N, C-alpha and C positions, 0 to 999 in steps of 0.2 A: 846250269841253264842251257837249253838247246839253242843252237845257232840259227833261229828263225828270224825273218825280218821284224816280227813283232817284238821278240826279245832283244834284238839289236836296238830297236827304238827305245826300249825301256832302259837299256844299260846306261848308267851314269846320270839318270834324271835326278835322283835325290839321294837315296841311301841303299846300302846293302841290307836287304830285309832279314838277313841271318844274324845281324848284330843290332844293338841299340846305340845309335850314335848320340853324342851330346850336342844339343842345339842351343844357340843363343838367338832369341827373337829380337828384332829391331823394328820400331815403328817411327815414322816421321809424320807428325800430326800438325794440323793447322792450329795456330795459337788460340783461335776461337772455339775449337772443339773441346768438349767437356772431358774431364778425366775419366768419367764413367764410360763414355763412348769409346775412348781409346782402350781402356782396360777390357771392355767387352769384346772389342775386335781382336785384341791380343789373346784373350781367353779362347776365342774361337780358333785362332791360328794355332794355339797350343794343342787344342783338341785335334786339329787336322794333323799336326806333327805326330801326336801320339797314335792316331789312326794309321799314319804312314809307317810307324814302327820305330820312332826315335823318342828321346827324352829331352825336354826343355830344362836347361840348368840355369839360365839367367835371361833377363829382359833388359832392353834399353829403349828409351823413348827420347826423341828430340823434337822440339817444336820449332817449325820454320815457316815463314811465309811462302816459300817456294823451295823445291828440292835443289840440291847442288847438282850442277851439270855433270861433274866428274864422278863423285862418289855417292850421290843422292843425299847422304848426310854431309855435314860440314867437315872440312879437313881435320880440325881439332877433334871432333867427335869420332871420326874414323880412326885416328890414332888411339883415342880412348877405347874404342871398340876392340882394337888389336890387343891392347893390354888386358882387357877383360877376357878375351878368348884365351890368351895365354894363361891367365889366372885360373880359369875353370877347365882348361884343357878341352875346349870345344872343338868338335870336328867340322861343324857347318854353321853358317850364319843364315838365318831365314828372315827376309824382310817382309813386313806386312804390306808393303807397297810394291807396285810393279816396276821392276828394274829394266832399263834399256840394256841391250847387249854390251855397249861400251861401259856403262856403270858397273855391270856385273864383272866384266873383265878387270877393270881398275880396282875394284874391291878385292877380288881374289888375289891380285898381284900384291896389294898392300897388306892384306890380312894373312896371306900365306895359307889359306884354307878355302874351301868351297863356299860361295855365296850364291844363294838362290832367292826367289821371291815366292809369294803366296801361290801364284799360278803354277809354278813347278811342283809344289806340294800337292795341289789338287790333281794335277796330271799324274803324279806318282800314285796317288790313291786309286784313281780310275784305272791305272795300269794294273794294279794288284787285284782289282775287283772284276775286271773284264773276263768273262768266261765263254760267251757265245762267239761264233765266227764274226757276226756283225759288230758286237761290242768290242772285240779286239781290233777290228779294222777301224772303228771310229776313234778309239783311244790312240792307236798308232798314228792315225792321220793327224790328230791334234798334237801329239808329241813331236812329230816331224815338222809340222808347221811352226812349233815353238823353237825347235832346235836350229832350223835353217838359218835364221839371221844371227845365230850365236856360234856358227862355225868359226874356228880360229886357225890362223896360219901356224903350222907346226914347224919344227926344225927341218923336217924332210919336205920342204915346201915344193921342190922341183921334182918332176918325174921325167927323167931324161928319155925314157923309152917312148914318151909321147911325141918326140921330135920326128920330123919327116918332111920330105918335100924340098923343093928348091928354096934356098935362103934360110932353111931352118937352123943352120949352124950359127947364124948371126943372132939368134934369140933363144931364150930358155924354153924348156918344155912347159907343158901345162902344169899348173900348180896343183898340189894335192887338194887344197881347199876347193878348187874349181871342179876337180873330179868328184869330191864328196858332195858338193852342191848339186852337180848334175845327177849323181846317183840318188840323192834324196828326192829331187824333183821327179825323176822317173818313178820312184816308189809312190810319191804323193799322187801322181797322175793315175797310176794303176789302182790305188786305193779308192780314189774318187770314182773311177769307172766301176769298180766292184760294188761300191756303196750305191751308185746309181742303179745298178742291176738289181741289188737287193731291194731298193726302193720300189722298183717296178713290180717285183714279186709281192711286196707288201701292199701295193696299190690294188693288185688283183685280188688279194685276200680281203682287202677292205670293201671292194665292190661286191664280193660274195657275201660279206656280212651285211652290206647295205641292202642286198636283195632279200635278206631274211626279214627286213622290216623292223629290226630291233633298234631301239635308241642306244646311242653310245655315250658312256660317261667315263671321263678320265679323272683319276685321282692325282692331283698335283700338290706340291707343297715343299717347304724347306727340308733339307736333308735331315734325317733322324726325327721327323715330326710324327712318324708312326703310320705312314701310308701303307706299307706292306702288312703291318699288323691289322689295320682296318680291313684290308682286302681279305686277309685270312679269317677275320671275325665274321665277315659277311658271307664268304663263299667256301670256307674250309679248303682253300686252295693249296695250302702248304708252301706258300712262297717264303723264301728266306727272309726272316725278320730279326735283325740284330740291333743292339743298342750301340751302333757305330755309324760314322758318316759314310754315305754313299755305299751302303750295303747292297742296294739294288741299282743296277745299270741297265738291265734288259727289261723291256716292257712285258707285262703279263696281262692277258685278257681272260676274264672268266664271265660266265653267265650268272645273272642274279635275278631272282624273282622278287618284285616289290610287293608290298602288302596287298595291293589290289589284284595281284596275280599276274600283272604285265611283266614280261621279262625284259631285261636290259643287258647290254654288254659293258662290263666294268673293267677298266684298264689301269694298271699301276704304271707309274713313270719314274724316271730318274729324279732324284732330289735336286733342288736348286740350293744356291748358297749366295750370300752377299758377295758381290764382285765375281760372279761365276765367269771364268775366262771366256772371252769372246770366241777363241779358237775351239773350245769345247762345244759352245752353243752351235757354231757352224758345223762341226763334225757330227754332232748328235741331232742335227736338224731333222734328219729322216726319222729318227726315233721320237723326237719331241713333237713331230707333227700330229701324233695321235691326239695330243691335247688341242691343237688348232682345229682339227677336223671333227672333234667330238660335238655332241649335242649339248652337253653340260659338263661343267668342271666341279669336282668336289675338292675344294681347296682346304687341305688339312694343315692346321696350325698347332704347334706345341704350346699349350697353355702354360706349361711350367717353365718355358724358356725365359731367359733374362729380358729379352726384348721381342715379344710376339708381334708388336706393330711393325718393328723393323723387318722382321722376317716376312710379313705380309707384303710390305713394299718391295723387298728383294725378289719375291716370287713374281709379283706383278710386273716388275721390270723385265724379267726374263720372258714372261708371257708376251710382253710387247715386242721383244726381239723376234719371236717366232710367229707373230701376227695372230695371237690367240686372245687378245683383249676383248674382242667382240663376243666371245663365247660366254654365256651367262655362268655365274659361279655360285656355289653354296659354300659359305665359310663354315668349317667344322673345327671347333676347338677341342683337340684331343688331349689325353692325359689329364682329364678333369679330376681323376682320383688323386693325382699328385698335388694339384693346386685348385681346389674347389672354389674358393673365393675369387681367385683371379679369373677362372673360367666363367663364373657367373657374371663378373663385371664386363668381361669381353663380349659376352652374348648381349648384355644390356647396351654396350657401346655400338655393336654392329647388328642393326635390325635384320631379322630374318635368319640369323646364324643359329647354330646349335652347339651344345657341348656334349662330348662323349668320352668314354674310355674304351679304347679298343681292347685293353687287357681284361677289364672286369665286365664289359658289356653294358655299362651304364650309358643311358641315353641313345642306344642304338635304335630302339623302336621309334623314338621321336625323329631321329635322323632319317630313317627309311620312309616314314610317312611324309616328312618334309620334302625329301627328294622326289617321291612319287607325285606329290602335289605340284612341285615345280615343273616336272616333266609333262604333266597333264596340260599345263598352261601353254606348252609349246606345240602340242598336238591339236589336230583339227578333228571334230566329230563329223563322221561321214554316215550317211544313211544308205543302207544297202537293202535290196530286195532279192532274197536268195530262195530259189525253188526248194521244195521239200526233198527232192531227190538229189540235192547237192549238199549232202552233209559234209563233204570234204571242204567246201567253201566255208561253212559255218565253223568247222574245226580250225581252219586257217585264220579266220577272224579272231577267234579266241586265243590262238597261239601267238599271233603277231601284234595284236592290239589290246585295247581295254574296252570290253563290251559294256556300253552304258545301259542299253535296254534291248529286249527282244520281244516282239509281238507276233502273234499268229494271224495269218490271213487265210483266204480261201485256198490258195495254192502255193503260198510262199511265206517265209519269215520276213519281217521287216526289222532290220537290225540297225541300231545306232551305236557306233563304235569310234573310239579315238584310234586313228591309224597314221602311220608315217606316210610320207609322200610316196615312198617306194611301194608300200603295201596297197595304198589307195590306187596307185597306177595299175597294179596287177589285177585288182578287183574292180576296175572301172566299168566293166560290162554289167556289173550288178548294181551300179550306182543308180539311185532313184532321182537324183538331181544334184544341185550344188551342195557342197559341204556346209555344215553349220558351225 
């Protein structure tokens, strides 16, 4: 592994990707929480661990009204966990709950092995899947924000070479933890500046797309719901689509022609998950804003999942964090070929939704017609009078909007078309009056 800041940030987060470590999962559940809900959450955590490159060998659940301040689990349960780890020769313990830095330190001291939480596993997966410059910067920023409060004072705590000045001999030098903290803060500040610069570039690109007059549609959804597969089915874009969590981190935008002929811009986004770490949401806000600034959301849901309704709620919670709840959405229940009865019931329960299979193509035509109809309700019909010698304007109307009707006059066409605000503004000199 090269000694870059990104790889330094990744070091020690979860596992060595060249081996398969043995993992024990631990959950602390509220006594009122059902066994099914606890098992479903641990199943998802096990899938996360597998995606990160490790093997789950055992599970442990404790029900408590509130977490223990020192070990999160009770002292007796912590001792039991230590014996379990020895029995199965576990390398790491992964908690389904978020651990404080103090709890993590105390657990590792007691257990004699690494103890991490769900957030660390998700960060590890993001670190493995980041490929673009922006994606790597976003992941590194989230990792450093996570690690900063978890810095620990080592044996070589004092750096005597840091001493200097009058009176310095009466006090120790700067501690190593202080140097590490300052170094991480410098790196965080640089990453934030770099991401701000990339955000400005993306904003210019977005303005260019806005001048094109095309509506923007963002595909959002739970991780592994099939968003990239749907984008590939619709646009033949060749985006990486794998049956694994968080296979897509970098947004991809493609042009799509709807059944009426009107073109739209369709963007894939990073998948969401239950309890998505707040640090990741903050770091990826620049990327996720593609959803908040779009005209419509295509919310893809895995109909074959154990809890589709829970996944819908989790996605909407993240959409709220990025101020995207006001954007209208179309629910699309994917993988209908794997669970046809469930998909049908979900469509019945959610009025206006559709069921599709991105793999087989089932329901795609209905989805496209529904999306086109929804977008039409957002656009305004404008009436334009275009002289016969301005064929370029007629072509622009056809290219940027949906032509409702064209009638011939003595010297000009009278065109009624649905146009975006940007297109209507550029063609305002041909407007015959107020939009309808």
